[in-house]
C-alpha positions in Angstrom: 53.3 22.9 -46.7 50.9 23.6 -49.7 50.7 27.3 -50.7 48.6 28.7 -53.4 48.1 32.3 -54.5 45.5 33.6 -56.5 45.7 37.0 -58.8 44.3 38.6 -61.6 40.8 39.5 -60.0 39.2 43.0 -60.4 36.7 45.4 -61.5 35.0 44.8 -64.9 31.9 45.7 -66.9 29.4 43.1 -68.1 30.8 41.4 -71.5 34.3 41.8 -70.3 37.2 39.5 -69.5 39.4 38.7 -66.8 42.2 36.1 -66.4 42.8 34.6 -62.9 45.9 32.9 -61.9 47.0 30.3 -59.1 50.4 29.9 -58.3 51.3 26.4 -56.2 54.1 25.6 -53.9 55.0 23.1 -51.4 54.9 19.8 -53.4 54.8 18.1 -57.1 51.9 20.4 -58.7 51.8 18.2 -61.4 50.3 15.2 -59.6 47.2 16.7 -58.5 44.1 17.9 -60.0 43.3 21.8 -59.5 40.1 23.2 -59.3 38.3 26.6 -59.3 35.4 27.4 -56.9 33.6 30.9 -56.2 31.7 32.2 -53.3 29.1 35.1 -53.5 28.2 36.9 -50.7 25.5 35.4 -48.6 25.9 32.3 -50.6 27.8 28.6 -50.6 30.9 28.2 -52.2 30.2 26.9 -55.3 32.1 24.9 -58.0 33.4 26.7 -61.7 35.8 24.4 -63.1 38.3 22.0 -62.5 41.4 20.1 -64.3 43.3 17.1 -64.0 46.8 16.7 -63.3 47.9 16.0 -67.2 45.3 18.9 -68.4 43.5 16.1 -70.3 40.3 16.0 -68.3 38.2 19.4 -67.3 35.2 19.7 -65.8 32.9 23.2 -66.0 29.9 24.3 -63.7 26.8 24.6 -66.2 26.7 28.8 -65.4 30.1 29.1 -66.8 30.3 26.6 -69.9 31.3 28.0 -73.1 32.7 31.3 -71.2 35.4 30.0 -69.0 38.3 28.0 -69.7 40.7 26.2 -67.3 44.7 25.6 -68.1 47.0 24.3 -66.5 51.1 25.0 -67.0 52.5 22.0 -65.1 56.4 23.4 -65.7 55.4 26.5 -64.0 53.3 25.5 -61.2 50.1 27.4 -62.4 46.4 27.1 -62.9 44.5 30.1 -64.7 41.0 30.7 -65.1 40.4 32.6 -68.6 36.7 34.2 -68.3 34.9 35.8 -71.4 31.4 37.2 -71.6 31.4 38.0 -67.9 28.0 38.7 -66.1 27.1 40.4 -63.0 26.3 37.1 -61.6 30.0 36.1 -62.0 30.6 38.5 -58.9 32.2 36.8 -56.3 35.5 35.6 -54.5 37.4 33.0 -56.6 39.3 30.5 -54.9 42.0 28.1 -56.3 41.7 24.5 -55.0 44.2 21.2 -54.6 43.3 17.7 -53.9 45.1 16.2 -51.0 45.7 12.7 -52.8 46.6 12.4 -56.7 43.5 11.7 -59.1 43.1 10.6 -62.6 39.9 12.8 -62.9 39.0 16.3 -61.4 36.7 16.3 -58.7 33.8 18.8 -58.8 32.7 18.6 -54.9 33.9 21.2 -52.4 35.0 18.4 -50.3 37.1 16.9 -52.1 39.4 19.4 -52.0 41.8 20.0 -49.0 43.7 23.1 -49.8 42.6 26.5 -50.7 44.0 30.0 -51.7 43.4 33.2 -49.8 41.0 34.0 -52.7 40.5 37.3 -55.3 37.5 39.1 -55.5 35.7 39.4 -59.2 33.5 42.1 -59.5 31.2 42.4 -62.8 29.4 45.7 -63.0 26.0 45.8 -65.1 
């Protein structure tokens, strides 16, 4: 079955950087869009960024545009999220997700993703 495993979370001061990684297994990774979502305590899970199967089409939430960069390596079955200029409001559990079906464009709504990792905690101190 499809498995997604995130890593790279941690505690960082405001203005710092972190790089999250997600390792995928269980099917042909390169056929599917991949996304990152996050969920802060008491809040709904929200979209952060997504990338098409080819890596060419990328979508970001307005709140992270210009600070976060999503990328994928289809040879290694991984997708990454480089997070720079982190703010306390970026504190959340970050989840990697994959769609059920192949698609040309990366979706940005939660219900279009069927497979989820267990999440990795990112904490940004002020």
